[in-house]
NUVEX-143221 format. One record per residue (C-alpha): residue in three letters; x negated, y, z negated. Coordinates in steps of 0.001 Angstrom, whole numbers, plus 500000, padded with zeros to 6 digits. Example, Ala and Ser with C-alpha at 12.3 -4.5 7.8 and 13.67 -1.06 7.14 Angstrom:
REM NUVEX-143221
ala487700495500492200ser486330498940492860
REM end
This chain:
REM NUVEX-143221
unk645155070617618005unk642275068972619055unk642955065160619971unk640165063437617941unk642055064737614792unk644010062577612266unk647725062740612950unk648968061702609531unk648562062684605919unk647358059123604905unk644686059452607782unk643638062759606663unk643317061470603074unk640954058648604380unk639129061016606268unk638532063337603443unk637067060288601393unk634640059335604127unk632963062903604910unk631171063570601577unk628662061428599894unk630021062333595998unk633556062228594719unk632837065359592534unk630003067645593553unk630141070965591573unk629497074294593116unk631275076938595280unk629007077691598189unk630194074972600625unk633984075558600004unk633710079376600055unk631774079190603221unk634396077186604767unk637126079120603264unk635716082448604876unk636018080754608517unk639652080235607811unk642412082626609733unk640182083742612096unk637884084855609481unk640046086576607315unk639684084068604461unk642170082303602201unk643521084544599732unk647320084695599420unk648842087952599886unk651005087765596487unk649885087418593023unk647997084514592017unk647771082846588542unk644677080452588190unk645557078079584814unk642437076190583382unk641782074273580230unk641275070727578992unk644945069687578290unk648287071481579069unk647469072726582390unk650282070952584296unk652911071712581807unk651779075450582189unk652141075208585527unk655396073858585337unk656857076318582892unk655418079423584935unk657044077922588149unk660224077280586126unk660614081035584701unk659514082659587681unk661857080481589899unk664849081361587617unk663872085047587983unk664518084742591708unk660912084431593043unk659796082520595511unk656879080123593918unk654173078063595110unk651831075629592780unk648946073369593145unk648281070732590585unk646374067888590390unk646005064667590362unk649357063300591543unk651247060390590026unk652644058571592984unk652303060549596271unk649568062921597322unk651898065622598484unk653292065946594717unk650365068236594430unk652032071148596541unk655513072443595406unk657147075265597114unk659980076793595651unk660538074218593019unk660089071224595630unk657387069005596847unk656481069659600215unk656924067287602932unk653800065255604117unk654275066620607403unk654179070481606144unk650433069971604998unk649084068710608539unk648518071961610247unk646441073334607188unk644299070081607122unk643665070455611029unk642495074056610410unk640267073282607606unk638781070360609339unk638081072918612328unk636500075469610053unk634350072803608144unk633144071417611587unk631997075183612619unk631148076535616166unk627695075686617019unk624260077329615445unk625869080356614265unk628442078349612293unk626897074874611222unk629113071995609830unk629819071983606213unk630270068865604147unk633101069048601894unk634103066748599030unk637775065160598828unk639011067585596227unk637282070650598019unk639148069708601459unk642486069036600027unk642287072159597772unk641574074339600590unk644487072509602878unk647034073372600004unk645949076629599197unk646212077508603151unk649515076049602951unk650641078393600140unk649162081349601565unk651202080828604724unk654545080096603002unk655508083795602302unk655526083396598506unk656189085717595788unk653688084238593183unk651089081350593639unk650251079261590679unk647138077096590933unk645579074506588436unk641907074102588022unk640953070473589035unk637813070415586407unk635903072828584463unk636722076345586071unk633385078266587121unk632472075747589619unk635802074299590622unk636954074707594329unk640164076690592881unk637836079553591705unk637110081063594998unk640904082297594831unk641092085912593035unk643601085694590420unk645704088343589363unk645929086689586045unk644070083580584409unk645152081323581556unk642873078942579459unk645414076387577913unk643049074564575418unk639234073481575134unk638113070255573966unk635864067427574881unk636039065769578392unk634171065407581391unk630842065787579401unk628806064522582355unk629866067641584265unk630847070316581773unk628690069718578582unk628841067706575316unk630538070465573037unk633479072808573199unk631008075775573440unk629369074363576891unk632734073619577948unk634357076896576996unk631821078674579060unk632682076901582055unk636567077356581684unk635920080877581203unk634230080999584917unk638279081737585867unk638271084988584100unk638069088349586053unk636955092028585106unk639672094083584422unk642223091357584716unk644469089762582031unk643359086110580773unk645386084502578448unk643829082378575829unk646400079833574455unk644092077867572277unk644569078833568852unk640989078504567872unk639071079124570990unk635186078469571372unk632998081578570864unk631734081314574468unk635373081938575724unk635661085269573675unk632044086176574362unk632604085799578349unk635658087878578050unk633945090809576325unk630885090327578665unk632693090680581983unk635231093180580735unk638287090989581157unk641705091972579634unk641890089275576727unk645262088215575444unk644714085826572503unk646954083665570571unk647500084758567234unk646047088422568020unk647925089582570959unk650822087092570871unk652401085146568285unk655068082401568080unk657157080837565254unk660192078792564620unk662447076384562698unk664068073392563965unk666498074844566138unk664753077672567901unk661756079923568175unk660498083228568747unk657753085098570552unk656180088317570051unk653380089949572349unk651708093414573001unk655013094967574522unk657805092423574525unk659379090021572105unk661810087045572331unk664118085976569670unk666191082636569414unk664372080822572213unk665575077283572809unk662452075048572552unk660777073982576048unk662617070943577825unk659125069445577894unk658919067335574650unk656030067403572041unk655121069697569839unk651890070895571646unk654435072372574370unk655067075339572281unk651290076305572481unk651708076174576376unk655147077875576442unk653752081059574286unk650580081370576756unk652952081292579471unk655137084143578011unk652025086101577424unk651310085704581174unk654592086799582282unk654230089891579983unk650999090957581460unk652260090255584980unk655456092205584318unk654310095455586160unk653936093325589340unk656609090817588861unk659381091765586339unk661180088720584669unk664309089223582555unk664924087583579282unk667644085228580846unk665184084032583258unk662718083285580462unk665611081269578784unk666710079583581547unk663432078427582500unk662312077078579138unk665658075073579259unk665268073808582855unk661449072811583225unk660685069202584247unk657379067560584683unk657154063788584915unk654442061787582609unk654423064432579750unk655644062787576638unk658595061866579020unk660972059467577107unk662976057225579480unk666472056091577719unk667201052386577766unk666409049249575648unk663699049247574429unk662794053068574750unk660107054106577334unk657437056912576725unk655635057892579737unk652466060147578904unk649366060967580985unk647147061428577860unk643660060648578871unk641290062147576211unk641136062244572280unk642727065615572041unk645976064477574284unk646239061173572621unk646072062926569235unk649050064849570444unk650853061920571755unk650404060056568455unk652188062886566781unk654876063080569159unk655261059440568761unk655269059667565189unk658093062102565002unk660291059869567171unk661441057935564063unk661340054250563251unk660836051363565816unk660349047763564930unk657566047205567451unk655631049596569615unk654215048106572692unk651283050077574628unk650677049770578327unk646823051193578503unk644492051828581573unk641960054293581441unk638656055613583355unk635439054329581871unk634051057502581226unk636629058560578643unk635695058774575106unk637918055705574231unk636842054799570542unk638431058034569055unk641454057472571201unk642013054039570300unk641260054928566473unk643848057815566525unk646746055763567933unk646043052431566526unk648216052619563430unk651346053172565427unk650703050284568193unk651708046486567608unk650685045264570524unk648644046252573604unk648743045404577181unk645462046409578880unk645571046875582772unk643048047335585503unk643336050544587715unk642738050598591342unk639693052868591564unk635838052246590830unk636092054754587831unk638416052560585839unk637360050625582825unk638467046851583371unk641389045559581386unk638846043019579605unk636437046045578874unk639275048005577208unk640377045105575214unk636705044650573696unk636335048679572882unk639695048217571051unk638562045197569208unk635717047324568003unk637766049594566253unk638984046761564058unk642437047144564207unk644700046031561439unk645813042396561225unk648767041396563152unk648180043246566284unk647674041935569487unk646737042368573041unk646607040865576382unk645116041362580061unk646950042336583346unk645893043130586497unk647727046417587112unk650145048780585039unk653478047244586519unk652307043897585702unk651532045071581896unk654806046782581807unk656738043438583053unk654778041667580334unk655686044127577653unk659504044302578545unk659406040347578605unk658052040671574974unk660253043748573638unk663365043618571799unk665976046016572598unk665222048219569655unk661599048334570546unk659545051197572324unk656928050937575207unk654491053902575525unk652574053864578842unk649626055936578741unk645733056486579482unk645495057866582815unk647724059386585781unk647102056304587414unk648349054238584358unk651733056104584405unk651700056556588321unk651368052749588382unk654720052111586390unk656482054771588579unk655760053495592273unk659465052543592689unk660901055375590661unk661517055691587046unk662048052258585309unk665435051750583557unk664744049222580978unk667004046497579843unk665328044093577381unk667004040616576811unk669691041148573902unk668882039902570486unk670548036375570003unk673704036797567929
REM end
């Protein structure tokens, strides 16, 4: 290893933040150029089947469900997701386990040497933080002797760094309004970007029950093998169990996914369609499907932490996911008071998020987040006040998520609930020291 290279993961991440002028820089030319230099010019493509997962919401849950089912089927899985909650290395999992930070260092060094190039024939290439780290993680996975690799798109699809990899199957989970400055202002424009992960002749699963026409048109245009919810696969159920039927397989009496929330059934249905489509390459038994659904875990997705008061952690950060969170909170039953710890990025569509969840929240604890894109607690409070919340609700301002949670715990009775949401950074901020177990002061006798 060259002597001037960083020696720790934190040093590498600081290096990645410094070397490119823009945080988000859409386009595949630069990242593809560096990828082609890796592995002595053989490139980056893993030797095993790859599933690419795109969409507005539900990507992380879909990846976790795929990982759990294929893991239960005995396959060695590799997963790349982003962003992380607490530690960067959470973005890379091998055989169901987060990789050690040191395990990523060789790939970071190889990406840096490929990026620097080799003289006039191979000029230096500038990579964004996301592009650099994506290459390093995919390279780590490609070298890990895996049976299947699952890659989550970071933003959009067509121009996302993940899209330089050739998938055996693609999944589009949902299409909704988010990242409008990069992807467009309506579902049709955003759908076109998401559809960029489709490939000619390869299966693409569209989990969204009402997909934009642009997604369907793109599948037809390039000749992708479109598996569409409600046409090629169906699901339904009662309070105890659910059923799924696809083109050639069906499952009855399934337990609901261990990930909570009504929206998880949409994600699970799409996952089973992908498992069916890849069955000739990677056979999976019905028992592995059942076990995977029952054992899947993913922090921060309508995660209910038992205690007094109850604690709900959810990375919902756009109107679509906040609507799902609201429905899930409503289904939990009665709580005397609901306290909300909330921090969010300034570029999010905050007004409809507040309008949707306002009826359920009694006390707001707005917090700052440690990055330039974040809205300040005072700005969040001002936007919230502009929604004309119902009389009797209150708000307070806090320097970080943990301080906001501490204030909520101090104010809460044991029978109340606290929900932490708005961003990965908000949820991650209260998980820095592990999962909090709340024990509020007891009501006076």
